[in-house]
Steps between C-alpha positions, in 0.01 A plus 500: 500500500121460568313771685141500640367829376174669617298793376265603764212689346189625661282246314734207434825369618712376200787270554763341284810287523760686291868461417761771473428563138140602597354188340174387660509142592164470662211738581243521785224729590262545792261772637674751725406487871463860612387453856822451694866404474435144621267428218728649232800318646298182485426550127878542443577196709279284284736557199829527672455161673442338160839628381702520826736209381603679177467869581821693562309806606178701518434823300196728561340781319228672702336844520575757754800703623776231522846534637660228293845534673365432841211276377227707670149580360420828658148481328342240287260669252194269470624299793409773740581298814873525414680768699881499574512117426843341472403276220858373414594408856167325567528282187875431522461377861203275400649349183872529549539641156612844375200730430489830303193738478438815300208725390291372207534816291873493554512128416320581165754763429783264595371244253473739202836653591673156518355321206211681355388822335752733681814273497668725234372831651700666768209698631138369483164485671259207533145614503251224580128573442290291735254569782725795577836594344806282583852522379856592579782728390837402349778756499849416387398130465400487872152475644437813711370429852514838669590605852199337654456222245208670333638627175280409199162489686329636188148452640546766774542835337179729503338576173350835586762697700231727648300208648567308821754218518238213492481174320226640296724768353798274445647364181375158615139592494514675160754317283442139578291252292206540739489873415499425134207266533313728739541772250347300229196430707451874564566598145266233350232540770506109535515318843637194325825380655763402239870405512788652319490250211140587426572874539771487238290288266237762504747789463659315205170456327431876521276524822502883540478489881790262533713702251427825690582342837828344360616828370431676838676219680800506280521881517513497878752204490718691249491817721602291795775332310615849386523614871698188584737563206553858613644360827665175389615561133497134393572361161215247500166424671388126508130473549352199665171370639214298327395779270852556383451214244244722319646660184230770512630618840850558368373667186301761694749527778778575255291768335420667837872466597597688180242772585631533858855545399433726180226727610727765667562865374858497625784256491466245781796295633278181531572246238226258402586139610457192279183303599523120508309203639648330806645164377410284798144589594367299775830324567701818557457498876609138520813576279587812699467316828729237366758781391482658846575156660800448265629843573462480889537122577662308222 
């Protein structure tokens, strides 16, 4: 079986031809059109037409609140023009191929649950540190979707319960990579813009401002993971995103997670979960989209 698989991101569309073993046979990438559905569909068409003779189906990972059973994108995340769009029926009618679609965070969780870091854990959480916080929940070996297809939207909770429910008070605004780098600018007093690789290089070499900001960032992250664990009670948390490749992040985050779970003056029922790296990184959404296709269409 060969499937044409897409990961629709706010910056890039990634595509691949994949087989049922999740082996990537070919890769493709193009900037994401974010103006309207016609331009987005045109970008997909460019790749599908190249493989229409061999593809046995189309699998899509995308942001937003996605009803995978009915194939409807109620919202589209960075693709703000998407509202109540019947993605599956539109594409199936166009290409005469089976199509499956799912939310990108749930695809990442599906990938790690199927073949990756959560495959031998009945209950787990995928926690992706990016512009905001992505991820998905696995309970009893199943990806949790929720009554409105919005379970696992980890960016949306408010950090300060007394403040208004605004984007500026959300987890997305305070626990993503951008917040880490902005914190370094504030702490160091520098207006220089650096990326995550340079930040961790400085932190690793003992830059005091970088070390302080990393400690604060990991403390907030650990506190949030504690709150999630109090609700979910998972065995393992798989951390993804670009900065998850940094050993120093795991070193400090594990220290802060120990603190979050041990600093109580009475016995708490919450058990500290194991912290691991996601196995599939930037390919997780592709692999999870393929698994969703296999489950629904194959």
